[in-house]
TIMI-2910 file (N, C-alpha, C, CB; in pm, 1 decimal, decimal comma, always signed):
<rs>
+----------+----------+----------+----------+----------+----------+----------+----------+----------+----------+----------+----------+------+
!      n_x !      n_y !      n_z !     ca_x !     ca_y !     ca_z !      c_x !      c_y !      c_z !     cb_x !     cb_y !     cb_z ! resn !
+----------+----------+----------+----------+----------+----------+----------+----------+----------+----------+----------+----------+------+
!    +77,6 !    -58,4 !    +15,9 !    +20,4 !     +8,3 !     -9,5 !   +108,7 !    +64,6 !    -20,0 !    -64,0 !    +32,3 !    +34,8 !  Met !
!    +64,9 !   +225,2 !    -56,5 !   +159,9 !   +298,1 !    -79,4 !    +79,9 !   +367,1 !    +36,7 !   +198,7 !   +355,9 !   -227,5 !  Lys !
!   +186,0 !   +514,3 !    +74,1 !   +130,7 !   +558,5 !   +176,5 !   +193,1 !   +713,7 !   +136,4 !   +168,6 !   +475,3 !   +322,4 !  Ala !
!   +108,4 !   +813,0 !   +141,4 !   +117,9 !  +1017,9 !   +126,2 !    +88,3 !  +1092,2 !   +294,5 !    -68,3 !  +1100,9 !    -12,9 !  Val !
!   +175,2 !  +1163,9 !   +294,1 !   +118,1 !  +1283,8 !   +365,4 !     -8,5 !  +1332,0 !   +348,2 !   +186,3 !  +1384,2 !   +342,9 !  Thr !
!    -75,0 !  +1415,5 !   +402,2 !   -218,6 !  +1455,0 !   +373,3 !   -179,2 !  +1611,9 !   +305,4 !   -332,4 !  +1456,1 !   +533,9 !  Ala !
!    -38,5 !  +1604,0 !   +333,5 !    -81,2 !  +1734,1 !   +245,7 !    +40,8 !  +1737,5 !    +86,0 !    -52,1 !  +1908,4 !   +375,5 !  Thr !
!    +73,7 !  +1612,0 !   +116,7 !   +136,6 !  +1566,3 !    -39,3 !    -33,1 !  +1500,2 !   -112,7 !   +304,7 !  +1394,9 !    -18,7 !  Glu !
!    -60,1 !  +1451,1 !    -37,6 !   -260,0 !  +1408,0 !   -101,4 !   -341,3 !  +1522,9 !   -137,4 !   -381,5 !  +1333,0 !    +36,1 !  Ala !
!   -301,6 !  +1645,0 !    -59,5 !   -357,0 !  +1769,5 !    -87,9 !   -336,0 !  +1847,8 !   -223,7 !   -314,3 !  +1845,1 !     +9,9 !  Lys !
!   -181,9 !  +1838,6 !   -242,1 !   -125,1 !  +1908,8 !   -337,6 !   -133,1 !  +1776,9 !   -448,1 !    +30,2 !  +1979,0 !   -291,7 !  Ala !
!   -161,0 !  +1651,2 !   -448,4 !   -114,3 !  +1580,3 !   -601,4 !   -263,6 !  +1503,3 !   -540,1 !    +86,9 !  +1465,3 !   -638,9 !  Arg !
!   -377,0 !  +1514,7 !   -573,5 !   -481,2 !  +1489,8 !   -496,2 !   -546,6 !  +1395,1 !   -649,5 !   -569,8 !  +1649,5 !   -417,3 !  Phe !
!   -528,4 !  +1457,7 !   -733,8 !   -562,6 !  +1367,0 !   -876,1 !   -492,7 !  +1240,9 !   -899,9 !   -527,7 !  +1446,3 !  -1006,2 !  Gly !
!   -340,0 !  +1283,3 !   -849,9 !   -261,7 !  +1174,1 !   -900,5 !   -315,4 !  +1065,5 !   -794,2 !    -88,6 !  +1203,5 !   -902,8 !  Asp !
!   -302,3 !  +1079,6 !   -636,4 !   -362,3 !   +973,9 !   -568,2 !   -508,2 !   +941,6 !   -576,9 !   -335,7 !   +992,3 !   -446,3 !  Cys !
!   -542,6 !  +1014,6 !   -644,2 !   -674,7 !   +889,0 !   -702,1 !   -687,2 !   +794,0 !   -844,0 !   -814,7 !   +973,9 !   -722,3 !  Leu !
!   -605,9 !   +862,4 !   -902,3 !   -578,8 !   +768,0 !  -1038,7 !   -465,4 !   +633,8 !   -961,7 !   -475,7 !   +889,1 !  -1199,0 !  Asp !
!   -389,4 !   +658,6 !   -847,6 !   -357,8 !   +545,1 !   -794,1 !   -441,2 !   +465,2 !   -708,7 !   -263,1 !   +565,6 !   -740,0 !  Gln !
!   -516,5 !   +534,0 !   -625,8 !   -638,3 !   +430,9 !   -519,1 !   -720,7 !   +353,4 !   -651,5 !   -790,6 !   +559,6 !   -392,4 !  Ala !
!   -701,9 !   +397,8 !   -784,3 !   -816,5 !   +302,4 !   -920,2 !   -740,5 !   +112,8 !   -870,2 !   -744,8 !   +377,5 !  -1193,4 !  Arg !
!   -621,2 !   +166,2 !   -817,1 !   -575,4 !     +9,5 !   -822,7 !   -504,9 !    -38,4 !   -696,3 !   -470,4 !    -17,6 !   -945,8 !  Thr !
!   -442,3 !     +7,0 !   -662,5 !   -484,8 !    +30,6 !   -478,1 !   -466,4 !   +108,4 !   -385,0 !   -448,1 !    -40,9 !   -401,8 !  Glu !
!   -494,8 !    +32,1 !   -233,3 !   -504,4 !   +150,4 !   -185,6 !   -420,7 !   +286,2 !   -145,2 !   -545,2 !   +118,7 !   -115,0 !  Ala !
!   -444,2 !   +346,9 !    -73,8 !   -354,6 !   +455,4 !    -97,9 !   -322,2 !   +512,7 !    +52,5 !   -424,4 !   +569,2 !   -202,2 !  Val !
!   -245,8 !   +502,1 !   +177,1 !   -304,9 !   +538,4 !   +330,3 !   -227,0 !   +708,2 !   +295,0 !   -221,5 !   +409,8 !   +511,4 !  Ala !
!   -386,9 !   +791,7 !   +364,3 !   -300,2 !   +950,4 !   +382,6 !   -258,7 !   +940,0 !   +470,0 !   -355,4 !  +1086,0 !   +389,4 !  Ile !
!   -159,6 !   +989,7 !   +552,7 !    -92,3 !  +1017,8 !   +702,1 !    -68,0 !  +1168,8 !   +741,0 !    +57,8 !   +946,1 !   +710,8 !  Asn !
!    -87,2 !  +1202,1 !   +870,4 !   -140,9 !  +1317,9 !   +974,7 !    -15,6 !  +1258,7 !  +1057,2 !   -330,8 !  +1313,8 !  +1055,5 !  Arg !
!    +63,7 !  +1347,7 !  +1054,6 !   +159,7 !  +1368,7 !  +1213,8 !   +206,3 !  +1271,8 !  +1172,1 !   +104,2 !  +1366,4 !  +1386,7 !  Asn !
!   +235,9 !  +1168,9 !  +1073,8 !   +250,1 !   +975,7 !  +1100,2 !   +142,9 !   +931,8 !  +1120,3 !   +332,0 !   +907,7 !  +1228,7 !  Gly !
!   +100,8 !   +966,1 !  +1135,9 !    -63,6 !   +818,6 !  +1159,0 !   -139,4 !   +863,9 !  +1076,2 !   -181,1 !   +799,8 !  +1325,3 !  Lys !
!   -190,3 !   +710,3 !  +1005,6 !   -284,5 !   +689,3 !   +892,0 !   -350,0 !   +747,2 !   +937,3 !   -335,4 !   +577,9 !   +842,8 !  Thr !
!   -433,7 !   +801,2 !   +875,7 !   -593,7 !   +883,2 !   +878,2 !   -671,2 !   +807,9 !   +794,6 !   -603,9 !  +1049,5 !   +817,7 !  Val !
!   -632,2 !   +769,4 !   +675,8 !   -778,8 !   +733,4 !   +564,9 !   -704,7 !   +668,0 !   +463,6 !   -881,0 !   +882,8 !   +485,3 !  Val !
!   -762,6 !   +600,5 !   +428,4 !   -738,0 !   +472,6 !   +276,6 !   -790,8 !   +518,8 !   +203,7 !   -790,7 !   +317,7 !   +262,6 !  Val !
!   -738,6 !   +573,7 !    +96,9 !   -857,4 !   +538,6 !    -26,4 !   -833,2 !   +384,9 !    -78,9 !   -838,2 !   +655,4 !   -179,4 !  Met !
!   -921,9 !   +318,5 !   -118,1 !   -934,6 !   +236,7 !   -192,8 !  -1002,6 !   +245,6 !   -315,6 !   -967,5 !   +164,8 !   -135,7 !  Val !
!   -988,7 !   +123,3 !   -392,1 !  -1070,1 !   +118,5 !   -520,2 !  -1212,2 !    +77,0 !   -442,9 !  -1006,3 !     -4,7 !   -650,5 !  Pro !
!  -1292,4 !   +158,7 !   -581,4 !  -1489,6 !   +160,8 !   -576,4 !  -1479,8 !    +54,4 !   -532,4 !  -1610,6 !   +168,8 !   -719,4 !  Ser !
!  -1406,4 !    -73,6 !   -590,3 !  -1535,7 !   -194,8 !   -643,9 !  -1483,5 !   -246,9 !   -487,8 !  -1510,9 !   -336,9 !   -834,9 !  Asp !
!  -1313,9 !   -237,1 !   -457,8 !  -1292,3 !   -281,5 !   -297,9 !  -1375,3 !   -218,7 !   -164,5 !  -1142,3 !   -246,4 !   -265,6 !  Glu !
!  -1419,3 !    -86,3 !   -192,1 !  -1505,1 !    -88,2 !    -75,1 !  -1641,5 !   -147,3 !   -135,6 !  -1521,1 !    +65,9 !     -4,0 !  Tyr !
!  -1668,0 !   -181,8 !   -214,0 !  -1824,7 !   -213,9 !   -243,5 !  -1781,1 !   -375,1 !   -191,3 !  -1899,8 !   -185,0 !   -443,8 !  Glu !
!  -1733,0 !   -429,9 !   -224,2 !  -1704,1 !   -605,7 !   -195,0 !  -1674,0 !   -566,2 !     +1,5 !  -1496,0 !   -698,9 !   -322,0 !  Arg !
!  -1611,0 !   -481,3 !    +20,6 !  -1598,1 !   -522,6 !   +134,5 !  -1738,5 !   -447,5 !   +250,8 !  -1437,2 !   -484,7 !   +164,4 !  Leu !
!  -1792,0 !   -358,6 !   +207,0 !  -1947,3 !   -343,2 !   +246,2 !  -2020,0 !   -469,2 !   +216,9 !  -2022,4 !   -223,2 !   +163,7 !  Gln !
!  -2044,6 !   -599,9 !   +166,3 !  -2087,3 !   -687,8 !   +111,0 !  -2030,4 !   -762,5 !   +240,1 !  -2052,3 !   -711,1 !    -38,0 !  Ala !
!  -1903,0 !   -768,4 !   +288,3 !  -1852,8 !   -830,5 !   +411,8 !  -1929,6 !   -818,8 !   +503,9 !  -1740,9 !   -789,8 !   +456,5 !  Leu !
!  -1939,8 !   -726,3 !   +538,9 !  -1941,6 !   -644,4 !   +654,1 !  -2124,3 !   -646,5 !   +686,7 !  -1860,9 !   -474,6 !   +614,6 !  Asp !
!  -2211,7 !   -650,2 !   +528,1 !  -2317,9 !   -656,0 !   +553,6 !  -2383,0 !   -836,6 !   +612,6 !  -2367,9 !   -588,5 !   +426,7 !  Asp !
!  -2287,2 !   -898,2 !   +537,5 !  -2267,0 !  -1045,7 !   +575,6 !  -2261,7 !  -1097,9 !   +714,2 !  -2150,8 !  -1086,0 !   +524,0 !  Thr !
!  -2175,0 !  -1063,1 !   +755,4 !  -2102,9 !  -1081,1 !   +895,2 !  -2186,4 !  -1056,0 !   +977,0 !  -1987,8 !  -1002,6 !   +928,7 !  Phe !
!  -2280,3 !   -895,3 !   +990,3 !  -2383,1 !   -847,2 !  +1086,0 !  -2483,2 !   -950,4 !  +1043,5 !  -2433,0 !   -682,8 !  +1073,7 !  Trp !
!  -2525,4 !   -963,7 !   +935,7 !  -2670,3 !  -1075,0 !   +965,0 !  -2696,0 !  -1236,8 !  +1001,9 !  -2742,7 !  -1077,5 !   +841,7 !  Ala !
!  -2543,3 !  -1240,5 !   +973,2 !  -2510,6 !  -1360,5 !  +1029,5 !  -2478,1 !  -1340,5 !  +1206,4 !  -2379,4 !  -1416,6 !   +939,4 !  Leu !
!  -2442,6 !  -1257,0 !  +1230,8 !  -2437,3 !  -1257,3 !  +1374,2 !  -2568,2 !  -1229,8 !  +1418,0 !  -2340,4 !  -1161,6 !  +1431,3 !  Gln !
!  -2690,3 !  -1158,1 !  +1336,5 !  -2816,8 !  -1135,3 !  +1425,4 !  -2904,5 !  -1255,2 !  +1410,9 !  -2901,4 !  -1001,3 !  +1383,7 !  Ala !
!  -2840,0 !  -1353,6 !  +1364,1 !  -2927,6 !  -1451,5 !  +1297,0 !  -2871,3 !  -1547,9 !  +1428,1 !  -2895,2 !  -1500,0 !  +1106,7 !  Arg !
!  -2783,6 !  -1577,1 !  +1473,9 !  -2728,9 !  -1649,1 !  +1570,1 !  -2802,3 !  -1577,1 !  +1709,1 !  -2559,3 !  -1643,6 !  +1557,5 !  Met !
!  -2795,0 !  -1453,8 !  +1684,5 !  -2838,7 !  -1391,7 !  +1816,5 !  -2962,7 !  -1456,8 !  +1779,3 !  -2833,1 !  -1216,4 !  +1850,1 !  Ala !
!  -3001,1 !  -1476,3 !  +1706,4 !  -3200,9 !  -1483,6 !  +1712,1 !  -3176,5 !  -1631,8 !  +1739,7 !  -3331,4 !  -1440,6 !  +1526,7 !  Glu !
!  -3126,4 !  -1710,6 !  +1743,3 !  -3061,3 !  -1917,3 !  +1796,8 !  -3044,0 !  -1887,3 !  +1915,5 !  -2881,3 !  -2011,3 !  +1730,7 !  Lys !
!  -3073,1 !  -1813,9 !  +1949,8 !  -2923,7 !  -1768,3 !  +2109,9 !  -3059,9 !  -1752,2 !  +2195,2 !  -2772,8 !  -1549,7 !  +2104,6 !  Glu !
!  -3184,1 !  -1729,6 !  +2177,0 !  -3325,9 !  -1620,7 !  +2195,2 !  -3309,2 !  -1472,1 !  +2194,6 !  -3399,3 !  -1640,4 !  +2339,2 !  Gly !
!  -3279,1 !  -1424,7 !  +2192,2 !  -3311,9 !  -1332,6 !  +2134,6 !  -3437,9 !  -1246,8 !  +2054,2 !  -3248,0 !  -1353,6 !  +2093,9 !  Tyr !
!  -3491,6 !  -1173,5 !  +2037,3 !  -3589,6 !  -1161,7 !  +1965,2 !  -3583,9 !  -1156,8 !  +1851,5 !  -3642,7 !  -1090,4 !  +1989,0 !  Leu !
!  -3615,2 !  -1152,5 !  +1682,9 !  -3558,2 !  -1077,4 !  +1569,1 !  -3699,2 !   -917,9 !  +1543,1 !  -3544,0 !  -1223,1 !  +1403,9 !  Gly !
!  -3621,2 !   -895,8 !  +1473,4 !  -3792,2 !   -743,7 !  +1422,7 !  -3865,1 !   -783,7 !  +1397,3 !  -3815,7 !   -631,7 !  +1303,1 !  Pro !
!  -3921,1 !   -872,4 !  +1377,0 !  -4121,7 !   -931,7 !  +1374,6 !  -4151,8 !   -863,9 !  +1509,1 !  -4173,8 !  -1159,6 !  +1390,3 !  Glu !
!  -4050,0 !  -1002,5 !  +1583,3 !  -4081,6 !  -1044,4 !  +1723,6 !  -4061,8 !   -921,4 !  +1810,7 !  -3988,5 !  -1167,0 !  +1773,9 !  Ala !
!  -3976,0 !   -863,1 !  +1737,6 !  -3985,3 !   -728,6 !  +1898,1 !  -4079,1 !   -649,2 !  +1851,6 !  -3829,1 !   -604,7 !  +1945,3 !  Ala !
!  -4129,9 !   -595,0 !  +1739,5 !  -4267,4 !   -514,6 !  +1709,8 !  -4322,0 !   -570,3 !  +1747,2 !  -4324,0 !   -478,2 !  +1602,5 !  Met !
!  -4347,1 !   -710,1 !  +1762,4 !  -4495,5 !   -769,2 !  +1814,5 !  -4493,1 !   -724,9 !  +1952,2 !  -4520,3 !   -946,5 !  +1807,0 !  Lys !
!  -4424,7 !   -745,7 !  +2000,7 !  -4383,1 !   -734,4 !  +2185,2 !  -4432,9 !   -625,0 !  +2186,7 !  -4215,1 !   -733,2 !  +2259,4 !  Phe !
!  -4349,8 !   -491,6 !  +2110,9 !  -4336,8 !   -352,4 !  +2183,5 !  -4472,3 !   -329,2 !  +2159,3 !  -4226,8 !   -230,4 !  +2126,2 !  Ile !
!  -4584,7 !   -362,7 !  +2014,4 !  -4706,9 !   -320,1 !  +2016,7 !  -4830,7 !   -345,8 !  +2101,9 !  -4730,9 !   -341,0 !  +1923,0 !  Glu !
!  -4791,8 !   -501,4 !  +2104,4 !  -4871,4 !   -564,2 !  +2251,4 !  -4840,6 !   -445,4 !  +2346,4 !  -4796,9 !   -734,5 !  +2327,2 !  Ser !
!  -4747,1 !   -433,3 !  +2394,2 !  -4723,5 !   -323,9 !  +2488,5 !  -4765,9 !   -138,9 !  +2502,6 !  -4594,6 !   -336,5 !  +2482,0 !  Lys !
!  -4805,0 !   -128,2 !  +2429,3 !  -4870,6 !     -4,0 !  +2392,6 !  -4994,9 !    -13,5 !  +2410,5 !  -4851,5 !    +38,2 !  +2268,7 !  Met !
+----------+----------+----------+----------+----------+----------+----------+----------+----------+----------+----------+----------+------+
</rs>
């Protein structure tokens, strides 16, 4: 992964965008990475992976006795 300072990224934003289309570009401020630019298809892949993970967590929680969204809504409505 290529790394640039925030000042360099600001001065060469177009170059950073071009580079980020093919690989991640870390933008550092005060010696620490604060942002990573990634290609949009990689971002979408990571979002889909995150969505899948949380959906699995929700299904596992329901199996362990937590209410699902429909059951929770029915419970709330019954208390109103």
